[in-house]
GULO-253611 format. One record per atom (N, C-alpha, C): residue number from 1; residue in one letter; atom name; x, y, z. Coordinates in Angstrom, 3 decimals. Layout:
k;r;a;east;north;up
NUM;A;CA;X;Y;Z
...
This chain:
k;r;a;east;north;up
1;X;N;0.591;-1.090;0.203
1;X;CA;-0.084;-0.073;-0.053
1;X;C;1.077;1.242;0.272
2;X;N;0.621;1.871;-0.733
2;X;CA;1.548;3.144;-1.152
2;X;C;0.771;4.334;0.170
3;X;N;1.600;5.282;0.649
3;X;CA;2.140;6.506;1.817
3;X;C;1.166;8.282;0.887
4;X;N;0.220;8.248;1.307
4;X;CA;-0.468;9.745;0.595
4;X;C;0.667;10.723;0.761
5;X;N;1.132;11.211;-0.308
5;X;CA;2.313;12.221;0.084
5;X;C;0.983;13.627;0.414
6;X;N;2.216;13.915;1.693
6;X;CA;1.076;15.603;2.415
6;X;C;1.424;16.362;1.182
7;X;N;0.779;17.345;0.795
7;X;CA;0.861;18.646;0.512
7;X;C;2.024;19.970;1.578
8;X;N;2.038;21.033;0.507
8;X;CA;2.923;21.749;1.511
8;X;C;2.361;22.688;2.413
9;X;N;1.018;22.966;2.330
9;X;CA;-0.020;23.187;3.104
9;X;C;-0.969;21.791;4.137
10;X;N;-0.473;20.874;3.864
10;X;CA;-0.771;19.851;5.002
10;X;C;0.491;20.023;6.100
11;X;N;1.620;19.751;5.411
11;X;CA;2.830;19.900;6.801
11;X;C;3.039;21.247;7.433
12;X;N;2.416;22.490;6.484
12;X;CA;2.376;23.458;7.421
12;X;C;1.407;23.337;8.170
13;X;N;0.218;22.789;7.806
13;X;CA;-0.565;22.733;9.468
13;X;C;-0.708;22.169;9.932
14;X;N;-0.265;20.861;10.215
14;X;CA;0.674;19.565;10.617
14;X;C;1.550;21.033;12.143
15;X;N;2.152;21.503;11.685
15;X;CA;3.513;21.730;11.982
15;X;C;3.076;22.790;13.297
16;X;N;2.122;23.367;13.507
16;X;CA;1.155;23.972;13.948
16;X;C;0.844;23.984;15.469
17;X;N;0.884;24.807;16.260
17;X;CA;0.768;24.254;18.269
17;X;C;-0.656;24.943;17.899
18;X;N;-1.354;23.903;18.930
18;X;CA;-2.859;24.286;19.308
18;X;C;-3.448;25.490;19.027
19;X;N;-2.363;26.735;19.878
19;X;CA;-3.201;27.610;19.789
19;X;C;-2.354;28.733;18.422
20;X;N;-1.348;27.999;17.557
20;X;CA;-1.428;28.853;16.705
20;X;C;-2.849;28.485;15.452
21;X;N;-2.316;26.796;15.768
21;X;CA;-3.888;26.518;14.438
21;X;C;-5.064;27.047;14.603
22;X;N;-5.322;27.719;16.115
22;X;CA;-6.561;28.051;16.461
22;X;C;-6.796;29.874;15.681
23;X;N;-5.590;30.285;16.005
23;X;CA;-5.031;31.880;15.338
23;X;C;-5.240;31.168;13.877
24;X;N;-5.091;30.668;13.271
24;X;CA;-5.029;30.237;11.797
24;X;C;-6.625;30.468;11.288
25;X;N;-6.982;29.370;12.070
25;X;CA;-8.710;29.217;11.376
25;X;C;-9.025;30.545;11.455
26;X;N;-8.955;31.087;12.565
26;X;CA;-9.928;32.607;12.714
26;X;C;-9.474;33.586;11.815
27;X;N;-8.235;33.916;11.728
27;X;CA;-7.646;34.521;10.096
27;X;C;-8.466;34.116;9.106
28;X;N;-8.334;32.713;8.563
28;X;CA;-8.944;32.373;7.398
28;X;C;-10.325;32.365;6.855
29;X;N;-11.218;31.949;8.134
29;X;CA;-12.241;32.659;8.651
29;X;C;-12.802;34.110;8.335
30;X;N;-11.821;34.558;8.628
30;X;CA;-12.111;36.199;8.578
30;X;C;-12.516;36.511;7.096
31;X;N;-11.041;35.988;6.270
31;X;CA;-10.634;36.794;4.939
31;X;C;-11.545;35.430;4.150
32;X;N;-12.029;34.531;4.165
32;X;CA;-12.651;33.751;3.046
32;X;C;-13.953;34.317;2.428
33;X;N;-14.648;34.926;2.510
33;X;CA;-15.221;35.965;1.832
33;X;C;-14.641;36.953;0.796
34;X;N;-13.599;37.190;1.317
34;X;CA;-12.889;38.462;0.525
34;X;C;-12.573;37.801;-0.211
35;X;N;-11.818;36.250;-0.598
35;X;CA;-11.251;35.380;-0.595
35;X;C;-12.012;34.778;-2.017
36;X;N;-12.998;34.505;-1.749
36;X;CA;-14.136;33.806;-2.964
36;X;C;-14.518;34.999;-3.556
37;X;N;-14.474;36.154;-3.047
37;X;CA;-15.189;37.312;-4.379
37;X;C;-14.648;37.704;-5.324
38;X;N;-13.056;38.374;-4.518
38;X;CA;-11.394;38.177;-5.791
38;X;C;-11.489;37.562;-6.764
39;X;N;-11.631;36.165;-6.234
39;X;CA;-12.075;34.366;-7.171
39;X;C;-12.334;34.837;-8.384
40;X;N;-13.773;34.795;-7.404
40;X;CA;-15.310;35.169;-8.558
40;X;C;-15.101;36.433;-9.688
41;X;N;-15.109;37.142;-9.184
41;X;CA;-14.807;38.490;-10.285
41;X;C;-13.549;38.154;-10.999
42;X;N;-12.023;37.834;-10.895
42;X;CA;-11.195;37.659;-11.371
42;X;C;-11.109;36.473;-12.076
43;X;N;-12.306;35.562;-12.399
43;X;CA;-12.275;35.031;-13.206
43;X;C;-13.706;34.765;-14.286
44;X;N;-14.103;35.838;-13.955
44;X;CA;-15.294;36.747;-14.722
44;X;C;-14.757;38.202;-15.117
45;X;N;-14.064;38.918;-14.720
45;X;CA;-12.696;39.760;-15.201
45;X;C;-14.038;41.152;-15.110
46;X;N;-14.739;40.725;-13.933
46;X;CA;-15.953;42.324;-13.556
46;X;C;-15.201;43.048;-12.723
47;X;N;-15.602;43.830;-12.555
47;X;CA;-15.168;45.401;-12.349
47;X;C;-15.955;45.496;-10.813
48;X;N;-15.391;46.467;-9.720
48;X;CA;-16.470;46.227;-8.703
48;X;C;-17.725;46.758;-8.947
49;X;N;-17.513;48.486;-9.620
49;X;CA;-18.710;49.255;-9.825
49;X;C;-19.429;48.415;-10.961
50;X;N;-19.168;47.775;-12.166
50;X;CA;-19.931;46.809;-12.597
50;X;C;-20.623;45.962;-11.844
51;X;N;-20.134;45.179;-11.610
51;X;CA;-20.728;44.118;-10.333
51;X;C;-21.592;44.469;-9.008
52;X;N;-21.346;45.574;-9.122
52;X;CA;-22.031;46.547;-7.361
52;X;C;-23.509;46.963;-8.634
53;X;N;-23.429;47.007;-9.832
53;X;CA;-24.735;47.564;-10.705
53;X;C;-25.573;46.407;-10.756
54;X;N;-24.459;45.190;-11.061
54;X;CA;-25.501;44.023;-11.712
54;X;C;-26.766;43.313;-10.235
55;X;N;-25.551;43.651;-9.117
55;X;CA;-26.725;43.361;-7.780
55;X;C;-27.157;43.984;-6.808
56;X;N;-26.954;45.319;-7.649
56;X;CA;-27.905;46.609;-6.839
56;X;C;-27.788;46.308;-6.030
57;X;N;-26.412;46.594;-5.182
57;X;CA;-25.855;46.773;-3.984
57;X;C;-25.165;48.434;-4.268
58;X;N;-24.129;48.875;-3.441
58;X;CA;-22.848;49.830;-3.664
58;X;C;-21.976;49.038;-3.682
59;X;N;-21.083;50.177;-4.515
59;X;CA;-19.634;49.816;-5.173
59;X;C;-19.023;49.715;-3.232
60;X;N;-19.180;50.684;-3.008
60;X;CA;-18.659;50.653;-1.081
60;X;C;-18.913;49.499;-0.772
61;X;N;-19.888;48.713;-0.916
61;X;CA;-19.850;47.209;-0.075
61;X;C;-19.406;46.386;-0.937
62;X;N;-18.686;46.458;-2.150
62;X;CA;-17.786;45.162;-2.398
62;X;C;-16.549;45.542;-2.713
63;X;N;-16.853;46.413;-2.566
63;X;CA;-14.874;46.967;-1.826
63;X;C;-14.566;46.200;-0.573
64;X;N;-15.975;46.699;-0.285
64;X;CA;-15.766;46.370;1.551
64;X;C;-15.334;45.112;1.507
65;X;N;-15.870;44.298;1.362
65;X;CA;-15.707;42.930;1.277
65;X;C;-14.679;42.542;0.823
66;X;N;-14.349;42.629;-0.473
66;X;CA;-12.768;42.549;-1.391
66;X;C;-11.259;43.033;-0.387
67;X;N;-11.441;43.977;0.574
67;X;CA;-10.205;44.544;1.390
67;X;C;-10.222;43.609;2.443
68;X;N;-11.724;42.746;2.859
68;X;CA;-11.476;42.328;4.419
68;X;C;-12.277;43.251;5.343
69;X;N;-12.362;44.057;5.312
69;X;CA;-13.174;45.993;6.400
69;X;C;-14.314;45.346;6.037
70;X;N;-14.981;44.465;4.872
70;X;CA;-17.003;44.729;5.686
70;X;C;-16.441;42.899;5.595
71;X;N;-17.583;42.373;6.987
71;X;CA;-17.048;40.181;7.459
71;X;C;-18.360;40.464;6.758
72;X;N;-19.175;41.725;8.154
72;X;CA;-20.818;40.831;8.196
72;X;C;-21.482;41.733;6.947
73;X;N;-22.376;40.730;6.587
73;X;CA;-22.893;41.226;5.315
73;X;C;-24.205;40.439;5.592
74;X;N;-25.542;41.065;5.196
74;X;CA;-26.576;40.278;5.243
74;X;C;-26.432;39.020;3.611
75;X;N;-27.496;37.970;4.565
75;X;CA;-27.491;37.070;3.716
75;X;C;-28.119;37.541;1.881
76;X;N;-29.186;38.282;1.750
76;X;CA;-29.833;39.166;0.687
76;X;C;-28.548;39.465;-0.219
77;X;N;-27.606;40.226;0.541
77;X;CA;-26.351;40.869;-0.065
77;X;C;-25.542;40.122;-0.717
78;X;N;-25.604;38.808;0.176
78;X;CA;-24.257;38.123;-0.453
78;X;C;-24.967;37.122;-1.696
79;X;N;-26.492;37.488;-1.693
79;X;CA;-26.721;36.145;-2.455
79;X;C;-27.013;36.845;-4.005
80;X;N;-27.311;37.895;-3.638
80;X;CA;-27.210;39.018;-4.962
80;X;C;-25.616;38.831;-5.564
81;X;N;-24.830;39.420;-4.944
81;X;CA;-23.857;39.278;-5.133
81;X;C;-23.487;37.904;-6.123
82;X;N;-23.454;36.763;-5.676
82;X;CA;-23.159;35.651;-5.776
82;X;C;-24.145;35.146;-7.208
83;X;N;-25.342;35.941;-7.472
83;X;CA;-26.068;35.892;-8.458
83;X;C;-25.863;36.104;-9.635
84;X;N;-25.478;37.340;-9.333
84;X;CA;-24.580;38.828;-10.099
84;X;C;-23.183;38.029;-10.896
85;X;N;-22.648;37.538;-10.604
85;X;CA;-21.570;36.888;-10.383
85;X;C;-22.454;35.231;-11.479
86;X;N;-23.284;34.530;-11.724
86;X;CA;-23.272;33.721;-11.773
86;X;C;-23.097;32.761;-11.631
87;X;N;-23.014;32.928;-10.179
87;X;CA;-23.041;31.508;-9.356
87;X;C;-23.940;31.374;-8.400
88;X;N;-24.292;30.121;-7.624
88;X;CA;-25.003;30.042;-6.521
88;X;C;-24.591;29.113;-5.612
89;X;N;-25.492;29.503;-4.484
89;X;CA;-24.891;28.892;-3.227
89;X;C;-25.870;27.504;-2.916
90;X;N;-25.112;26.807;-2.749
90;X;CA;-26.086;24.609;-2.870
90;X;C;-25.520;24.667;-0.936
91;X;N;-26.114;23.900;-0.195
91;X;CA;-25.763;23.597;1.029
91;X;C;-25.910;21.754;0.863
92;X;N;-25.160;21.471;0.970
92;X;CA;-24.520;19.752;1.122
92;X;C;-25.280;19.332;2.135
93;X;N;-25.962;17.827;2.519
93;X;CA;-26.134;17.720;3.442
93;X;C;-26.467;16.220;3.312
94;X;N;-26.047;14.854;3.754
94;X;CA;-25.913;13.241;4.032
94;X;C;-26.445;13.113;2.444
95;X;N;-25.539;13.580;1.530
95;X;CA;-25.852;13.597;0.078
95;X;C;-27.261;14.332;-0.457
96;X;N;-27.814;15.397;-0.009
96;X;CA;-29.008;15.687;-0.081
96;X;C;-28.071;17.138;-0.802
97;X;N;-29.093;17.920;-1.841
97;X;CA;-28.236;18.999;-1.920
97;X;C;-29.667;19.726;-1.570
98;X;N;-29.135;20.984;-0.935
98;X;CA;-30.426;21.829;-1.275
98;X;C;-29.831;23.352;-1.647
99;X;N;-30.789;23.732;-3.119
99;X;CA;-29.923;25.118;-2.922
99;X;C;-30.070;26.570;-2.629
100;X;N;-29.778;27.389;-2.213
100;X;CA;-30.268;28.662;-1.498
100;X;C;-30.280;29.870;-2.413
101;X;N;-31.073;30.972;-2.567
101;X;CA;-31.804;31.569;-3.472
101;X;C;-32.604;33.132;-3.286
102;X;N;-32.844;33.919;-4.063
102;X;CA;-33.502;34.466;-3.259
102;X;C;-34.848;34.627;-4.042
103;X;N;-35.851;34.521;-3.022
103;X;CA;-37.398;34.600;-3.223
103;X;C;-37.402;35.569;-4.569
104;X;N;-38.252;35.742;-5.386
104;X;CA;-38.579;36.004;-6.428
104;X;C;-39.330;37.299;-6.391
105;X;N;-39.130;38.337;-6.876
105;X;CA;-39.457;39.963;-6.280
105;X;C;-41.161;39.954;-6.647
106;X;N;-42.016;40.310;-6.312
106;X;CA;-43.240;40.749;-6.305
106;X;C;-43.547;41.671;-7.272
């Protein structure tokens, strides 16, 4: 049986003390939304202003998320941004998938 080769990331994480790991996890969670938004925007080549207009929200909110300054946004704003980027949010539980979407406007 062959042994799984560990990535540099896996080796680094395993080398951390429990205290360092906790701090790393906190920092990762704080910037996860920022990293996701930057990656999706880069993939589509969309600007802050264009995304804000497509999502119907202010450019300052988009820029705040990108910079990591704005961490707590509403689910409605998050879903509007994701939808404007042509993406969707799906929750997976026990092999079942549950899409999360905005209710249709009346």
